[in-house]
N, C-alpha and C positions, 0 to 999 in steps of 0.2 A: 504494500500500500504506500501511497505518498506520505511524505513527512507532514506532521500536523504540529502547528505552533501552539505551545501551551499558553493558557490565559494567565499571565503573571503580572500584567501592567494595570489592572483595573481597580486597584484599591481593595479595601477590606469589606467583607460581608461576613463577619465571624459567626453570626447566629444562623447562617444558612448553609450548613455542611451537607445538604442532601445531594444525592447522586444526580448528576446532570446540571448542576449549577456551574456555568462556565463564564458568566459575565463578571464575577468578582472573585477575588481570592479570599482565603480564610484568615490570613494574617499578613501584615506587612509592618515590620518593626525597624525603626531607625533608617528609613529610606524615604525617598520621594520620587515621583514619576515626572520627568521633564516633558517639554513640548514635543520631543522626538520619540516619546513612548519608551524612554530608556530609564532604568531603575538606578538611581544614584544613592550613595551614602547620604544620610542626614548629616548636616554640618556638625563637626566635632567642636570641642572647646578646650581652652587652656585657662589657667588661673590668671586673672587680670588684677585683682586686688583682694585684700582680706580685711575684714572688720576686726579680726582677732577674737571674735566671739564664737561660741559653740552652738548657738541656736540657728533657727531658720532665718533666712533673709526674707522679711515679710513685705517688702515693697521697694521699688526702684523707680526713679523718675528723672527725666532729663529736664533740668531747670533752664529753659531757653533764655530767660532774661538775665541769668547770671552765668550762663555757659559752664555749667557743672552738673554732675549727677548727684542725686541724693538717694541714699539707701537707709533702710531701717532693719535693725537686727537686735533681738533681745530687749526691745523697748528703747534702744539707743538710736541716735541719728548720726549718720556719717555723710561726708561730702567727698566726692572724687573730683579733683580740680584740673586734671589734665589727662591727655590720652596715654600717658605712661602708667596710669593707675595710682597716682599719688592720693592717699586717702587719710582723712583725719576725722575724729569725732567732733560733733557740734554739741557742746554740753548744754544741759538745761533739763526741762521737764521731759518725762518719759511717755512713750506710747504704750499701748497694751502689748503684751507679749504673745506671739503666735497667731495674731490676726492680721489679715491683709490690710495694708495701709493704702488709702486713697488720697490723692493730692489735687491741689488747685493752685495754679500759678497766678499771683497778683502783682508780679513785677519785681519790686524790691524785696518782697517776702513771698514765701511759699506756705501753704496751709495744708495740714494733713490730719486725718482722723482714722481710727480703726476700732471704735467702740466706746471710747471715753470722750473727754473734752476735745475740742478742736485745738491743735497746736499750731502756733505761728513759728515758722522756721526762717531764720536769717542766716547769713554766712558765719555768724559768731555765737548764736544762742537759739535754744528752743524754748518757747514760752507758751504755756496754756492760756487760752483766752479766758480772762477772769470776769468779764462782764456778767452780772447776775441774770441778765435777760438772754444770754447765749445758751443754746442747748448743751447739755452735759453728757449725753449719750448719743454719739454721732458715728456712723460708719462710712458715710459718703459725703464728699464736699465737691463744690463746683463754683466757678465764677462765670457770671453772665452780666454784661453791661455794667461792670464795676460793682456788682453786688456779690458778696460771698454768701453762699447758700449751703445749708446742711440739713440732713434729715433728722428726725427725732425718733430714736429706736422705740419700737413697740406701739407706734401710732401711725396715722396717715398724714402727719404734719411734716412740712418742711419750713425752715426758718431762714430769714436773711438778715444780714447786718445792714447798717446804714450805708447809703450809697457812697462809694469811694472811701469808706471807713471800716475796714473789715474787723477791727477789734471793738467797735462800738455797736451795740445791739439795743434796739428799742422795743423788743417784744413783738416784732413783725413776724407773722406766720400765716400759712394757709394750709388747706387740706386737699389732698387728691381724693376726691369724694365721688367720682362717677360710679364707682362700684366699691363702697367703703371696705377697705382692707388695709393691712399694715403697709406702709411705704418702706420698702426694704433696700432700694438702690435709687440713685439719681446721677445724672450727668448732664452737662451743658455742651452742646455742639451746634454749629450752624445757626446761631441766634435762637435756638430753642432749648428748653429745659425738658429733659425726659425723666419722668417719675414712674418708677417700676414698682408695682405691688405684687402681691401673691396671685392676683387674678387678672390684672389689667396693666397696661402702660398708658400714661397720659402725657401729651406734649403741651407745654405751656410756653408763653412768650411774654416779653416785657411790652406792655401797651403804652408805656410812658407816663402812666398815671397811677395805676393800682399798686404796685407796678406789674404784678404777674397775674395773668389770666390764662385759662385753658384755651388752646387753639381750637377753632371751629373744626369739628370732625377730627379732633386730635386724640381720640380714644382708640386704643388697639386692644382687642380682646385676647390678650396673652400676658400672663404673669410669669412668675418664676418660683422655682423651688430652691434656687441657689443664688442668693443675691450677688455673690462675688463672681458669678459667671458672666455678668453683664459687662460687656467691653465694647468700646468704640473702635471700629476697624477702619483706620484712617484711609488706607488705600481704596476701600470700597465706599467710604463715606456713609457708613451705616453702623447700627448696633447689632451684636449677636449675643445670645444668652440661652441658657437651658430653661425651658418653660416648665409650667406646673405639671405637665404630663411627661416630662423627661425627654422632650424633643429639643434638638438644637435649632434655634430660630434665628433667621436673618430678617431684619426689617427691610422690605423692598417696596419703596413708594408708599409707605404707610401700612403695608400689609405684611403680616408675619408669614414667612415662607420657611418650611422645614428644610434643613440641610442634611438631616440624619436618617433618611429613609433606610439606607442599608445598615445603619447602626442602632436603630431603635430597640430591637430585641436585646442587643448586647447591653445597652445602657439600662434597659428595664431590668436586666438580670443582676445589676450591681446592687449592693446593699445601701450604704449611706451615700447620698449624692448632694445633700444640703450644703456641704462645705466645698462644692466644686468651684474651681477658680478659672476664669477665662482670661486669656491674654491675646492681644493682637501682636503678631511677630512678622517682621519682614526680614528675609535672608536672601541676599543676592537678588534683590528686587522681587522676590516671590512672596506673596502675602499668605499668611496662615492664621487660623484661629486655633489656639492651643487650649484644650480643656483638661484640667487636672482634677482628679478625684483623690484627695489626700488619704481619706480613710480607706479607700479601696486600693490604693497604691497603683493607680492607673492613670496614664496620660495619653490622650487622644489628640490627633491633629487633623484639621480640615484644610485641604489645599484648595484655595479659591480658583486657581488656574486649571488644574486637572479635574477638580471636583471630586477628588479621591479622599478617603480617610486612611490615616496611618496610626501607628502606635509608637510611642517612645518608651524606652526602658534602658536601664543600666545593667549590663551583664554581670552576674555574680558567678565567678568560676567555681566557688566553693559549693554552692547549691545547684549549679548548672541551670540557672533560670534567670529571668529578667526581674530585677528589683524595680521599685519606683524610680523614674527618671530623676536625676539630681536637681534639675532646675525647678525652682519654686515660684519664680516671678521673672518677667522679662521687660526690658525697656531698651529703646534705641537712643543713641547719642549722635545726632546728625552731624554736628560740627567735627566729630572725630571719626565719622563713618564706621561706627561700631554698633553691634547688637550685643547687649550684656544680659546676663541671667544670674540671679541670686540662688545660692544652694539651699536645699531643704533642711540642712542640719548643721553645717560647719562654719557658717558665717562668711563663706567665700563668694566672690563675684567672678564670673567667668566671661571670657570673650568667645562668642560663637562665630565660626567662619567655615565656609566650604573648603578652605585650604588647610584646615586642621582635621586630622583623620583619627583622633583618639578622644577619649573622655578624660581630659586632664592627665594623660599618660596611661590610662587604662584602656583596654580593648573596646573599640566601638564595633559591636557585633550587629550586623544587619541580617534580617531574616525575611525571606519571601516564602510563603506557604500557600499552596493552592488548595482549593476545595477538592473533595473526591470527585473524580469524573470517570466516565466509561466510554467516551467517544460516541455517545448516543446509542450504544449497543448493550442492552441489559444482560442477555442470556448467553453470550458467547465469550470464550476466553480470549484475551488479548496477549500477544507475545511481544515484549519490548525488545526489539533488535538493538536499540540504543538511542541515545539522545545527543544532540549537538548543541553546544552552548556557545554563544558569541558574547564577548565582552569588549569594552573599549576603555582606553585610558583617556581621562578628561583633562589632564594637565601634564605639563612637562615634568619629568623626574630626572634626577641626576645619577641615581644608582643603577639604572638599567635593569632593575629586578623584574621578574615575572610574577604577576599576581597569582593568588590561590583562591580556590572556591571549594566549598564542601556541600555534599548533598546527603539527604536521607529520603526514604519513602516508606509508605505502609500501604497495605492492600486489603481490600475486601472488608472494610469496616473495622479492622483491628485497631486496638488502642496503643500498641507499641510500635516504635519506629525501628528501622534498621540502624545499625551503627553508623556514625558519621563517617563519610568517605571523602577523603581529599582527592580532588580531581587534578590530573595533570593537564596543564594549559600550555598551548603552543603559540608562539608569536607569528602572526600573519604579516604585520607591518610594524612600524614603530609605535603605533597607537592601537592596533587591533589584535585581538587574541581569540583563539578558538579552542574548545575542549570537546572531545568525543568520549563517551562512555558506552561500551557495548555490553550486550547480553545481560539485561537487567530483569530477567525473569518473566513470569506471566501473572495475569491478574484479571479479575472481572471489573474491579474498580481500583483506582490508584490515587494516592495523594502524595505530593512532592514537597520537600523543603530544600531551600538553597540558602547557604550562609556565606556572607562576605565578612572577613575579619581583618584584612590587611590595613595597615596604615598607608593607604595608597589611593590615588585619585582614580577610582574604578567605577564603571557603571555596567550593569547587566543589560545587554541589548535584546537578546531573544533566547528561547529554548525550544528546539524542535524535536519531536519524538518520531522515530521510525518504528512502526509496529505492524504486526500481522494479526488477522483474526482467524480463529480455528474454523 
């Protein structure tokens, strides 16, 4: 029979392992699919700076007006002042420990909150807002038309400071009341204020008098189960979040559209999702929505260009499985052309780059796993004469090394895999490689795994199977 190309490029559908599913794979870890349908390593990372703390980095923000990065760890605030990673603590009042910090840039000062009082951050001090009319339990802050705005935890209310005076509060507040429920997240973008509750999202604006009123037809019938999943995706000019029914939502022209059709069953199968955290990440100009479930130790990635889902994980050689990915939060520093990420436990800040091929010196292990398939033939035995694998180097290297690849497979619904097998790869040109593996047994249905572990600029182009049917 002619060779058949295996379906390895179409993203994850991990809750659909039934025979005959050929449009999506079962798992794709630490990879992304580019415009040429080639599977690339997810960008690796190296240490950029360290807070010296042992807790999680709970927030990071590029302070455009002061041209520096702000990070929070163990309740403390730090500033990174140059592209070499020079870091120092900003002393003063503390943030809550272990909760995501949200920021709002007011120019000469930055404001942040993560469950307690709003803190004012300068380049030299962190000071809690002391005005008795200011809310004292705030998780989200925003700036709109020179007003500092914050939610009031456990209510439907949002409060705002006096205009152009973010430390002066006069008891001004309003309620997102179209469908009364708790206001759990807010953000200001494109001259509108988005107020996200457990059941609905409302869009408000400054009418110049009130000052804030709800936008006509500004009600979206979609809330959230995970307040910190709410993220502004700059490259798409829209918000994404995990809604109350555990679907990943993108707001498109005021209408909530689901991004997670192939992942809905998988997310439904998770336990705790209320602590999910959403981040917008751009790497090499590619936009992603990264959704981390800390309690479940799962990190998922939606690729806006390929519309694929992937998974991120840090390989644990001791347990021979993926642990939760090290990154806990992400932020870009445009002036330095850097994308940074804060660690989930050790106080470090990493630089992510497609030219880094390890996880801060540890193995970056990529996995592509197909769903079980039978070539559309249920009741006949297939004989695998062999597979042909094409790979390509994506960057210039100096050592001239040949990359390596490993494979496993399992047949007929079995739960165990064959032992990992390292494939011998031959060079076709300076940038192209090919591998052939012959006589790979017989099956009624088969599932494949391919691993890439090299610190090497490599992409998987295609896998073709040569088989016969009894």
